[in-house]
FIDRENVEX-561882 format. One record per residue: chain; residue in one letter; x, z, y of N, C-alpha, C in turn; residue number from 1. Coordinates in Angstrom, 3 decimals. Example, Ala and Ser with C-alpha at 12.3 -4.5 7.8 and 13.67 -1.06 7.14 Angstrom:
2
[pt "A" "a" [13.190 7.800 -5.690] [12.300 7.800 -4.500] [13.200 7.800 -3.300] 1]
[pt "A" "s" [12.850 7.080 -2.250] [13.670 7.140 -1.060] [12.900 7.870 0.030] 2]
REM end
This chain:
204
[pt "A" "m" [62.021 126.162 103.799] [60.900 127.064 103.493] [59.928 126.358 102.538] 1]
[pt "A" "r" [59.571 127.038 101.460] [58.687 126.433 100.470] [57.261 126.337 101.003] 2]
[pt "A" "k" [56.641 125.217 100.684] [55.257 125.012 101.105] [54.334 125.939 100.320] 3]
[pt "A" "k" [53.442 126.586 101.044] [52.519 127.511 100.393] [51.598 126.745 99.439] 4]
[pt "A" "w" [51.476 127.250 98.205] [50.649 126.597 97.199] [49.189 126.933 97.414] 5]
[pt "A" "t" [48.379 125.939 97.373] [46.934 126.161 97.437] [46.292 125.419 96.278] 6]
[pt "A" "r" [45.262 126.021 95.704] [44.590 125.400 94.565] [43.851 124.152 95.024] 7]
[pt "A" "k" [44.170 123.040 94.387] [43.540 121.778 94.758] [42.086 121.777 94.308] 8]
[pt "A" "e" [41.218 121.390 95.232] [39.795 121.342 94.921] [39.536 120.244 93.895] 9]
[pt "A" "e" [38.800 120.584 92.867] [38.513 119.606 91.823] [37.654 118.476 92.386] 10]
[pt "A" "e" [38.105 117.253 92.173] [37.407 116.102 92.737] [36.297 115.637 91.795] 11]
[pt "A" "t" [35.181 116.307 91.889] [34.017 115.953 91.083] [33.285 114.788 91.755] 12]
[pt "A" "p" [32.427 114.082 91.007] [31.635 113.003 91.622] [30.816 113.484 92.817] 13]
[pt "A" "d" [30.262 114.711 92.717] [29.471 115.256 93.823] [30.329 115.487 95.057] 14]
[pt "A" "l" [31.551 115.992 94.837] [32.456 116.238 95.959] [32.857 114.927 96.626] 15]
[pt "A" "l" [33.172 113.923 95.809] [33.562 112.626 96.351] [32.419 112.014 97.158] 16]
[pt "A" "k" [31.191 112.168 96.650] [30.041 111.622 97.378] [29.822 112.385 98.676] 17]
[pt "A" "f" [30.028 113.709 98.637] [29.884 114.515 99.846] [30.865 114.045 100.914] 18]
[pt "A" "r" [32.109 113.780 100.497] [33.124 113.306 101.446] [32.755 111.944 102.020] 19]
[pt "A" "e" [32.243 111.060 101.146] [31.817 109.739 101.609] [30.669 109.864 102.606] 20]
[pt "A" "k" [29.729 110.738 102.282] [28.584 110.951 103.169] [29.049 111.433 104.533] 21]
[pt "A" "r" [29.985 112.380 104.549] [30.512 112.906 105.814] [31.182 111.795 106.617] 22]
[pt "A" "k" [31.920 110.933 105.927] [32.603 109.828 106.606] [31.588 108.910 107.285] 23]
[pt "A" "w" [30.519 108.591 106.569] [29.482 107.730 107.133] [28.749 108.418 108.283] 24]
[pt "A" "q" [28.465 109.708 108.144] [27.783 110.448 109.213] [28.617 110.463 110.485] 25]
[pt "A" "i" [29.917 110.682 110.323] [30.825 110.709 111.474] [30.829 109.352 112.174] 26]
[pt "A" "n" [30.887 108.281 111.382] [30.923 106.944 111.980] [29.585 106.538 112.583] 27]
[pt "A" "l" [28.488 107.049 112.033] [27.181 106.813 112.649] [27.143 107.449 114.031] 28]
[pt "A" "r" [27.627 108.688 114.138] [27.651 109.374 115.433] [28.572 108.654 116.419] 29]
[pt "A" "r" [29.722 108.213 115.929] [30.642 107.487 116.807] [29.999 106.202 117.331] 30]
[pt "A" "y" [29.292 105.535 116.457] [28.658 104.261 116.807] [27.534 104.461 117.825] 31]
[pt "A" "v" [26.682 105.439 117.560] [25.488 105.622 118.387] [25.739 106.541 119.583] 32]
[pt "A" "i" [26.340 107.681 119.332] [26.526 108.671 120.401] [27.696 108.300 121.309] 33]
[pt "A" "q" [28.840 107.992 120.696] [30.037 107.682 121.482] [30.138 106.201 121.834] 34]
[pt "A" "q" [29.256 105.392 121.271] [29.219 103.945 121.512] [30.549 103.268 121.174] 35]
[pt "A" "n" [31.102 103.719 120.034] [32.329 103.135 119.498] [31.936 101.988 118.566] 36]
[pt "A" "p" [32.463 100.769 118.759] [32.027 99.607 117.977] [32.018 99.771 116.454] 37]
[pt "A" "a" [32.957 100.509 115.856] [32.979 100.770 114.407] [32.649 99.513 113.601] 38]
[pt "A" "y" [33.520 98.508 113.730] [33.235 97.170 113.189] [32.894 97.163 111.701] 39]
[pt "A" "f" [33.563 97.974 110.899] [33.298 97.973 109.460] [31.872 98.429 109.160] 40]
[pt "A" "y" [31.384 99.416 109.921] [30.091 100.036 109.623] [28.907 99.308 110.248] 41]
[pt "A" "a" [29.134 98.545 111.306] [28.035 97.895 112.033] [27.102 97.073 111.138] 42]
[pt "A" "p" [27.619 96.265 110.192] [26.702 95.488 109.340] [25.787 96.360 108.487] 43]
[pt "A" "y" [26.235 97.560 108.173] [25.418 98.477 107.370] [24.331 99.125 108.227] 44]
[pt "A" "f" [24.647 99.385 109.498] [23.654 99.980 110.394] [22.583 98.956 110.774] 45]
[pt "A" "g" [22.928 97.684 110.756] [21.938 96.622 110.952] [21.542 96.336 112.380] 46]
[pt "A" "l" [22.205 96.984 113.347] [21.908 96.750 114.759] [23.171 96.899 115.591] 47]
[pt "A" "d" [23.193 96.208 116.727] [24.265 96.450 117.697] [24.034 97.807 118.352] 48]
[pt "A" "i" [25.052 98.324 119.015] [24.980 99.672 119.597] [23.818 99.807 120.573] 49]
[pt "A" "k" [23.676 98.840 121.485] [22.637 98.926 122.516] [21.249 99.066 121.897] 50]
[pt "A" "n" [20.939 98.193 120.941] [19.601 98.232 120.340] [19.413 99.414 119.401] 51]
[pt "A" "m" [20.495 99.879 118.801] [20.367 101.055 117.936] [20.057 102.288 118.777] 52]
[pt "A" "r" [20.653 102.367 119.943] [20.326 103.479 120.844] [18.869 103.386 121.295] 53]
[pt "A" "l" [18.406 102.171 121.549] [16.999 101.989 121.933] [16.058 102.380 120.794] 54]
[pt "A" "w" [16.500 102.120 119.538] [15.711 102.510 118.366] [15.467 104.017 118.351] 55]
[pt "A" "f" [16.500 104.768 118.659] [16.339 106.222 118.671] [15.611 106.689 119.926] 56]
[pt "A" "e" [15.874 106.044 121.050] [15.208 106.429 122.297] [13.695 106.285 122.195] 57]
[pt "A" "c" [13.227 105.259 121.477] [11.774 105.057 121.370] [11.114 106.162 120.553] 58]
[pt "A" "q" [11.928 106.988 119.887] [11.400 108.100 119.094] [11.505 109.441 119.822] 59]
[pt "A" "f" [12.161 109.449 120.985] [12.305 110.702 121.734] [10.935 111.202 122.178] 60]
[pt "A" "t" [10.693 112.483 121.994] [9.465 113.113 122.470] [9.832 114.335 123.293] 61]
[pt "A" "n" [8.915 114.744 124.138] [9.096 115.939 124.970] [10.426 115.906 125.708] 62]
[pt "A" "d" [11.287 116.881 125.436] [12.534 116.972 126.204] [13.750 116.479 125.429] 63]
[pt "A" "l" [13.549 115.658 124.404] [14.684 115.143 123.641] [15.396 114.053 124.445] 64]
[pt "A" "s" [16.725 114.084 124.390] [17.527 113.091 125.107] [18.902 113.007 124.462] 65]
[pt "A" "w" [19.708 112.058 124.926] [21.071 111.941 124.402] [21.891 113.183 124.736] 66]
[pt "A" "d" [21.546 113.836 125.825] [22.315 115.016 126.260] [22.145 116.209 125.327] 67]
[pt "A" "n" [21.018 116.275 124.603] [20.832 117.445 123.730] [20.879 117.087 122.241] 68]
[pt "A" "f" [21.546 115.964 121.917] [21.791 115.650 120.506] [22.623 116.773 119.880] 69]
[pt "A" "g" [22.236 117.208 118.687] [22.955 118.286 118.003] [22.450 119.661 118.379] 70]
[pt "A" "k" [21.734 119.753 119.497] [21.141 121.027 119.924] [19.641 121.025 119.653] 71]
[pt "A" "k" [18.977 119.949 120.063] [17.524 119.886 119.889] [17.077 118.842 118.865] 72]
[pt "A" "w" [17.963 117.919 118.530] [17.582 116.907 117.535] [18.814 116.411 116.801] 73]
[pt "A" "q" [18.550 115.732 115.683] [19.636 115.197 114.870] [19.151 113.928 114.167] 74]
[pt "A" "f" [20.085 113.217 113.552] [19.711 112.053 112.746] [19.190 112.536 111.392] 75]
[pt "A" "d" [18.164 111.857 110.898] [17.596 112.218 109.595] [17.314 110.953 108.798] 76]
[pt "A" "h" [17.664 110.974 107.524] [17.349 109.852 106.639] [15.937 110.023 106.085] 77]
[pt "A" "v" [15.139 108.989 106.179] [13.790 109.038 105.603] [13.903 109.174 104.086] 78]
[pt "A" "v" [14.650 108.269 103.460] [15.014 108.410 102.045] [16.415 109.009 102.029] 79]
[pt "A" "p" [16.577 110.236 101.546] [17.868 110.936 101.628] [19.036 110.188 100.995] 80]
[pt "A" "v" [20.211 110.433 101.547] [21.457 109.802 101.099] [21.681 109.994 99.602] 81]
[pt "A" "a" [21.283 111.151 99.078] [21.545 111.498 97.672] [20.968 110.487 96.684] 82]
[pt "A" "y" [19.972 109.717 97.102] [19.313 108.785 96.188] [19.964 107.405 96.130] 83]
[pt "A" "f" [21.032 107.204 96.899] [21.662 105.887 96.947] [23.007 105.886 96.230] 84]
[pt "A" "d" [23.321 104.740 95.639] [24.581 104.543 94.925] [25.629 104.018 95.905] 85]
[pt "A" "f" [26.616 104.862 96.222] [27.609 104.502 97.230] [28.607 103.459 96.732] 86]
[pt "A" "s" [28.567 103.149 95.457] [29.467 102.117 94.932] [28.815 100.733 95.000] 87]
[pt "A" "n" [27.560 100.703 95.448] [26.800 99.458 95.519] [26.576 99.080 96.986] 88]
[pt "A" "r" [27.127 97.951 97.396] [27.060 97.535 98.801] [25.619 97.393 99.294] 89]
[pt "A" "e" [24.752 96.810 98.482] [23.359 96.629 98.891] [22.641 97.967 99.058] 90]
[pt "A" "e" [22.991 98.925 98.198] [22.405 100.269 98.323] [22.862 100.927 99.622] 91]
[pt "A" "l" [24.139 100.755 99.948] [24.669 101.305 101.197] [23.968 100.687 102.404] 92]
[pt "A" "k" [23.698 99.393 102.324] [23.041 98.714 103.439] [21.601 99.184 103.612] 93]
[pt "A" "l" [20.974 99.623 102.538] [19.638 100.212 102.645] [19.712 101.629 103.188] 94]
[pt "A" "c" [20.640 102.393 102.627] [20.786 103.801 102.993] [21.030 103.978 104.489] 95]
[pt "A" "w" [21.963 103.179 105.034] [22.405 103.378 106.417] [21.777 102.401 107.399] 96]
[pt "A" "n" [20.815 101.605 106.941] [20.105 100.734 107.866] [19.341 101.584 108.877] 97]
[pt "A" "f" [19.317 101.133 110.108] [18.665 101.900 111.176] [17.238 102.287 110.823] 98]
[pt "A" "i" [16.537 101.436 110.047] [15.132 101.683 109.733] [14.956 102.927 108.863] 99]
[pt "A" "n" [16.019 103.329 108.147] [15.967 104.520 107.288] [16.488 105.761 108.003] 100]
[pt "A" "i" [16.804 105.632 109.284] [17.333 106.770 110.049] [16.414 107.020 111.235] 101]
[pt "A" "r" [16.037 108.259 111.428] [15.099 108.578 112.502] [15.542 109.822 113.254] 102]
[pt "A" "v" [14.851 110.077 114.342] [15.082 111.283 115.142] [14.338 112.443 114.490] 103]
[pt "A" "e" [15.043 113.551 114.286] [14.412 114.744 113.712] [14.669 115.941 114.621] 104]
[pt "A" "p" [13.615 116.470 115.264] [13.797 117.697 116.042] [14.341 118.801 115.145] 105]
[pt "A" "i" [15.324 119.533 115.630] [16.002 120.513 114.775] [15.062 121.604 114.281] 106]
[pt "A" "q" [14.080 122.001 115.077] [13.158 123.044 114.608] [12.265 122.551 113.487] 107]
[pt "A" "h" [12.191 121.218 113.300] [11.376 120.649 112.225] [12.216 120.182 111.054] 108]
[pt "A" "a" [13.498 120.509 111.076] [14.409 120.024 110.031] [13.887 120.413 108.662] 109]
[pt "A" "r" [13.954 119.480 107.728] [13.413 119.720 106.384] [14.160 120.847 105.694] 110]
[pt "A" "t" [13.423 121.655 104.948] [14.027 122.777 104.227] [14.201 122.458 102.754] 111]
[pt "A" "g" [13.770 121.302 102.330] [13.838 120.942 100.912] [15.137 120.294 100.491] 112]
[pt "A" "g" [16.157 120.400 101.339] [17.460 119.840 100.997] [17.391 118.334 100.894] 113]
[pt "A" "n" [17.903 117.797 99.806] [17.952 116.354 99.630] [16.736 115.789 98.918] 114]
[pt "A" "r" [15.746 116.618 98.652] [14.584 116.132 97.928] [13.776 115.179 98.805] 115]
[pt "A" "i" [13.304 114.124 98.196] [12.507 113.145 98.928] [11.036 113.531 98.895] 116]
[pt "A" "d" [10.371 113.417 100.053] [8.923 113.550 100.106] [8.386 112.138 99.849] 117]
[pt "A" "v" [8.121 111.843 98.586] [7.785 110.475 98.181] [6.579 109.934 98.935] 118]
[pt "A" "l" [5.508 110.733 99.008] [4.278 110.257 99.638] [4.495 109.965 101.118] 119]
[pt "A" "a" [5.151 110.893 101.832] [5.383 110.708 103.266] [6.290 109.512 103.528] 120]
[pt "A" "s" [7.351 109.377 102.734] [8.286 108.262 102.907] [7.603 106.929 102.619] 121]
[pt "A" "k" [6.797 106.908 101.570] [6.080 105.679 101.211] [5.110 105.285 102.315] 122]
[pt "A" "n" [4.355 106.250 102.824] [3.402 105.972 103.903] [4.109 105.454 105.149] 123]
[pt "A" "y" [5.280 106.042 105.438] [6.070 105.669 106.616] [6.468 104.196 106.549] 124]
[pt "A" "f" [7.056 103.797 105.421] [7.527 102.415 105.299] [6.385 101.425 105.081] 125]
[pt "A" "e" [5.310 101.867 104.433] [4.147 100.979 104.262] [3.542 100.620 105.614] 126]
[pt "A" "e" [3.430 101.619 106.485] [2.864 101.357 107.812] [3.765 100.419 108.618] 127]
[pt "A" "l" [5.076 100.681 108.569] [6.008 99.811 109.289] [5.963 98.384 108.741] 128]
[pt "A" "y" [5.948 98.265 107.426] [5.947 96.931 106.809] [4.644 96.186 107.103] 129]
[pt "A" "r" [3.537 96.910 107.037] [2.225 96.304 107.284] [2.124 95.773 108.715] 130]
[pt "A" "n" [2.734 96.492 109.652] [2.618 96.117 111.060] [3.742 95.235 111.580] 131]
[pt "A" "t" [4.829 95.112 110.818] [5.969 94.322 111.300] [6.413 93.227 110.336] 132]
[pt "A" "g" [6.175 93.422 109.036] [6.647 92.458 108.046] [8.153 92.481 107.863] 133]
[pt "A" "y" [8.816 93.509 108.410] [10.282 93.597 108.329] [10.697 93.852 106.879] 134]
[pt "A" "q" [11.505 92.943 106.326] [11.801 92.950 104.894] [12.569 94.178 104.412] 135]
[pt "A" "v" [13.357 94.790 105.284] [14.099 95.991 104.860] [13.122 97.109 104.495] 136]
[pt "A" "c" [11.982 97.154 105.172] [10.941 98.142 104.829] [10.464 97.917 103.398] 137]
[pt "A" "k" [10.281 96.649 103.030] [9.843 96.317 101.666] [10.895 96.740 100.649] 138]
[pt "A" "k" [12.162 96.514 100.971] [13.242 96.905 100.061] [13.285 98.420 99.886] 139]
[pt "A" "l" [13.010 99.145 100.958] [13.000 100.608 100.862] [11.778 101.096 100.094] 140]
[pt "A" "l" [10.669 100.391 100.201] [9.494 100.726 99.379] [9.808 100.525 97.901] 141]
[pt "A" "d" [10.532 99.443 97.588] [10.951 99.208 96.200] [11.876 100.328 95.728] 142]
[pt "A" "k" [12.733 100.790 96.626] [13.657 101.884 96.293] [12.879 103.160 95.998] 143]
[pt "A" "i" [11.860 103.433 96.776] [11.036 104.628 96.566] [10.336 104.562 95.208] 144]
[pt "A" "e" [9.843 103.379 94.831] [9.213 103.210 93.518] [10.220 103.474 92.404] 145]
[pt "A" "e" [11.443 103.014 92.602] [12.518 103.244 91.627] [12.800 104.739 91.483] 146]
[pt "A" "i" [12.802 105.445 92.612] [13.036 106.897 92.600] [11.896 107.602 91.867] 147]
[pt "A" "k" [10.661 107.189 92.163] [9.494 107.796 91.508] [9.582 107.651 89.998] 148]
[pt "A" "t" [9.965 106.466 89.545] [10.074 106.200 88.105] [11.148 107.062 87.469] 149]
[pt "A" "s" [12.287 107.188 88.150] [13.414 107.944 87.587] [13.145 109.439 87.545] 150]
[pt "A" "e" [12.190 109.915 88.380] [11.941 111.355 88.460] [10.704 111.793 87.687] 151]
[pt "A" "i" [10.095 110.864 86.956] [8.952 111.261 86.122] [9.442 112.226 85.043] 152]
[pt "A" "i" [8.843 113.380 84.991] [9.258 114.409 84.038] [8.460 114.257 82.744] 153]
[pt "A" "s" [9.158 114.211 81.643] [8.481 114.095 80.351] [7.684 115.363 80.069] 154]
[pt "A" "t" [6.428 115.181 79.660] [5.582 116.336 79.336] [5.284 116.394 77.838] 155]
[pt "A" "k" [6.070 115.678 77.047] [5.828 115.616 75.602] [5.793 117.014 74.982] 156]
[pt "A" "g" [6.803 117.811 75.270] [6.884 119.154 74.701] [5.744 120.040 75.147] 157]
[pt "A" "q" [5.397 119.934 76.439] [4.313 120.756 76.967] [2.973 120.393 76.334] 158]
[pt "A" "k" [2.746 119.086 76.167] [1.482 118.645 75.553] [1.378 119.122 74.108] 159]
[pt "A" "e" [2.484 119.024 73.384] [2.490 119.491 71.992] [2.211 120.992 71.929] 160]
[pt "A" "f" [2.845 121.748 72.833] [2.654 123.202 72.866] [1.175 123.540 73.042] 161]
[pt "A" "i" [0.528 122.909 74.030] [-0.872 123.212 74.326] [-1.786 122.777 73.187] 162]
[pt "A" "n" [-1.585 121.562 72.695] [-2.458 121.056 71.629] [-2.356 121.868 70.345] 163]
[pt "A" "e" [-1.153 122.333 70.017] [-0.955 123.130 68.803] [-1.583 124.519 68.922] 164]
[pt "A" "r" [-1.787 124.993 70.150] [-2.291 126.356 70.367] [-3.598 126.370 71.153] 165]
[pt "A" "k" [-4.285 125.246 71.185] [-5.455 125.127 72.048] [-6.510 126.195 71.758] 166]
[pt "A" "e" [-6.826 126.394 70.500] [-7.835 127.395 70.131] [-7.380 128.789 70.545] 167]
[pt "A" "f" [-6.098 129.077 70.306] [-5.534 130.375 70.674] [-5.596 130.576 72.191] 168]
[pt "A" "l" [-5.195 129.557 72.955] [-5.175 129.664 74.416] [-6.571 129.875 74.981] 169]
[pt "A" "e" [-7.537 129.159 74.432] [-8.918 129.327 74.890] [-9.443 130.713 74.537] 170]
[pt "A" "g" [-8.964 131.245 73.407] [-9.407 132.567 72.967] [-8.892 133.702 73.833] 171]
[pt "A" "i" [-7.719 133.528 74.434] [-7.132 134.621 75.231] [-7.261 134.381 76.738] 172]
[pt "A" "e" [-7.987 133.325 77.100] [-8.081 132.931 78.513] [-8.548 134.062 79.420] 173]
[pt "A" "n" [-9.488 134.876 78.942] [-10.046 135.942 79.782] [-9.631 137.340 79.316] 174]
[pt "A" "y" [-8.487 137.422 78.654] [-7.994 138.719 78.172] [-7.741 139.693 79.327] 175]
[pt "A" "t" [-8.006 140.956 79.043] [-7.707 142.024 79.998] [-6.287 142.529 79.744] 176]
[pt "A" "e" [-5.847 143.479 80.582] [-4.518 144.075 80.403] [-4.394 144.727 79.023] 177]
[pt "A" "l" [-5.479 145.415 78.604] [-5.459 146.110 77.319] [-5.329 145.118 76.164] 178]
[pt "A" "e" [-6.058 144.035 76.247] [-6.008 143.035 75.174] [-4.618 142.402 75.071] 179]
[pt "A" "f" [-3.994 142.137 76.224] [-2.629 141.592 76.192] [-1.638 142.624 75.655] 180]
[pt "A" "e" [-1.915 143.897 75.933] [-1.047 144.956 75.396] [-1.089 144.936 73.866] 181]
[pt "A" "f" [-2.293 144.822 73.302] [-2.429 144.730 71.842] [-1.708 143.485 71.310] 182]
[pt "A" "l" [-1.895 142.383 72.004] [-1.286 141.113 71.583] [0.241 141.220 71.583] 183]
[pt "A" "n" [0.775 141.855 72.616] [2.233 141.999 72.724] [2.808 143.020 71.747] 184]
[pt "A" "r" [1.946 143.809 71.137] [2.397 144.732 70.084] [2.456 144.032 68.731] 185]
[pt "A" "g" [2.046 142.761 68.719] [2.131 141.990 67.483] [0.818 141.808 66.761] 186]
[pt "A" "k" [-0.284 142.273 67.371] [-1.585 142.114 66.723] [-2.067 140.670 66.869] 187]
[pt "A" "s" [-2.830 140.206 65.897] [-3.398 138.862 65.963] [-4.626 138.886 66.869] 188]
[pt "A" "v" [-5.108 137.699 67.233] [-6.307 137.608 68.064] [-7.484 138.285 67.365] 189]
[pt "A" "e" [-7.584 138.107 66.060] [-8.665 138.726 65.299] [-8.529 140.244 65.312] 190]
[pt "A" "d" [-7.284 140.744 65.168] [-7.046 142.192 65.218] [-7.420 142.757 66.583] 191]
[pt "A" "v" [-7.074 142.023 67.634] [-7.402 142.467 69.001] [-8.913 142.551 69.154] 192]
[pt "A" "r" [-9.607 141.554 68.666] [-11.068 141.542 68.745] [-11.656 142.766 68.057] 193]
[pt "A" "k" [-11.110 143.104 66.885] [-11.593 144.271 66.140] [-11.296 145.562 66.890] 194]
[pt "A" "e" [-10.104 145.651 67.486] [-9.715 146.848 68.247] [-10.672 147.061 69.417] 195]
[pt "A" "i" [-10.946 145.991 70.146] [-11.828 146.083 71.314] [-13.246 146.455 70.880] 196]
[pt "A" "k" [-13.686 145.873 69.783] [-15.019 146.189 69.268] [-15.096 147.650 68.863] 197]
[pt "A" "s" [-14.039 148.132 68.211] [-13.991 149.526 67.771] [-14.026 150.476 68.957] 198]
[pt "A" "l" [-13.260 150.148 70.001] [-13.231 150.986 71.207] [-14.592 150.997 71.895] 199]
[pt "A" "s" [-15.265 149.868 71.889] [-16.592 149.769 72.509] [-17.593 150.648 71.776] 200]
[pt "A" "e" [-17.491 150.683 70.459] [-18.409 151.494 69.652] [-18.168 152.974 69.874] 201]
[pt "A" "i" [-16.879 153.342 70.056] [-16.547 154.753 70.310] [-17.160 155.204 71.627] 202]
[pt "A" "k" [-17.076 154.334 72.648] [-17.622 154.664 73.971] [-19.125 154.851 73.909] 203]
[pt "A" "l" [-19.765 154.078 73.031] [-21.210 154.205 72.884] [-21.560 155.524 72.213] 204]
REM end
């Protein structure tokens, strides 16, 4: 019997990273929830199983417990996985270090996808570093600065647009619906001014 043909999913960089992320997430759960030694991954998590469980337990609030993992809470990366280079061992060790993973109540799960809340993440690691001196916090602060730099959006075009039309923009700042209607018909600012003046005189 011939094997049924299925279209092979194109292996894009994003797809490959998604698969890698899933592999790491599965092994994190095995390590922490199932208490499976996962020898290859342990150096990246930065803690033995017992202490890693204690790390999460110290964050439990209200009715959160190991029994309701996946129902009431989940693991969350402070600096999202998307910002790390999975081909770089040191980046992986930052990404999956216990200090970058926290308890997140499911009802509070972030809705911004993989976007980093730079200010909140920076404040989080600054406070930890200030009170503990733990060097991984400093490395993650450096990573956040790197992310901030890479995400600065160039405003060159926008500045040129505004500066070239500054007088025009200031002139139409308080335009009414009627004035914009004239403008959108192709009249110049001066023509609009004359039209409005003419209409005002008619009303008088």
